[in-house]
N, C-alpha and C positions, 0 to 999 in steps of 0.2 A: 502493500500500501504506499502510497505517498500522505505525507502530511503537510501544513501548511499551519504555519503560527506569524502573526506580527504581534512584532516587539515594539513597546513602547515605553517614554521614559521620558523626562526631565531631560534637557541638554545639560547635561551635565558627566561627569567620569562614570556614574552609575549606569546610563546606555551601555558606553560604550563594553563595561566589564557584564552587561547582560547578553549583548551580541558575544563580546570571546568565549563566555559561556557557552553559548549555541554551538557556536563552532566547534569548538572544545570536544561537544557531545556529540559530532558529527552532522549535525544540521548546515546549510548551505545557503547562501546569500541567493536572494532572490530577488533581483532587478535594484537600482536604488533605494539609499534611504531618503525619506519626506522628513521636513520640517514646519511646522506651524506654530501660528502664536497663540497661546491657552489666553484668552483676553480674562477671564474669571481671576486665574491665578498669577496672572502677569506674566508668566514663562514663556522661553521655546521650549515644544516639544520636537522629540524624536517619535520617527516608527521603520522599523528594515522589515521585511520578511524574509520567513525564512525558509526552507522545506528540508525532507527527511524522507528517504526509502528507509520501510521498516519491514522487519515481518509481520504476518498477521493482518487479520479483515479490520477495517475503521470503525467506529463507534462510537455517536456522541457525545458518551460521558466519559471518554478517554480522557487521563490528563494528559495532554498534549507533550506542557513542559517534563515530566516526566518519563519521555518515548527516548 
């Protein structure tokens, strides 16, 4: 099965660590990162899609981050 996640976080080193952790768990970058200003919080937010091929059958109750 192919899995998809959209990682999001404020534009801090925490976002880079989140993406780095996913890459080290076998996820691959999918497309370019995105940035947007969150007016409510007054911060920039980042997003990066990642994908991973994994054995098994997908079910909506899967914890994708645990894969």
